[in-house]
N, C-alpha and C positions, 0 to 999 in steps of 0.2 A: 589638272584641277584638283589633284589630291585624292582621286578615287581610283579604285582598281575595278573597272567595269569593262565589258567587251565594247570595242568600237563598232559602231553601226554605219559610220561614214568617215570621210576624210575631208578636212578643210581645204577648199579650193585655193586658198592663199598660201598657207604655210605647210600643208601636208600632214598636220597633226591628226591622229585618229580621235574621233569624238564619240562619246556615248549618246544615247537617245536623249538624256536629260540636258546635255550641253550643246547639242547640235542646233544650229540656227539655220533655217531654210527660208530664204527670201530672195526677192529680186534685188540684184546689186548692180552698181555701175560697172562698166567694162574698163579694165585697166589695159591700156594699149601697150605697155611694156617699154616705152621709150622714156627719155629724160628731157625735160622735167616730167615727172609722173602726171599724167592727165587721166582723170576719171570721166568717162563719157556715158551718157544715158544708154541703157541696153534696149535697143529697139525691138528685140525678140522677146523681151519679158521672161527670160529663163530664170527659174529659181535655182539658186546655188546654195551649197552647204558651207557654212562658216563655223569656226570655233568662236567662243565668246571674245577672246582678246582681239582677233582679227576683225570681228564684227564691230567692236567698239572703235578700233583704229579707222576703219572705213567710214563709219558714221561721222567721225570728226572731220573728215575731208569731203563729205558729200556736198 
């Protein structure tokens, strides 16, 4: 994101380190990993850390 900050988390989707300002922690759908990609409701309601680009991409497909 053009900043030189310490990472406080890792995006669960792409593995990018994210700083406190850019980390998004919320309940996300579960990606089963097969094709075609299917997002399913997370029945456990686990909050996951996402970077902003991955968060936007997931929101487009919810």
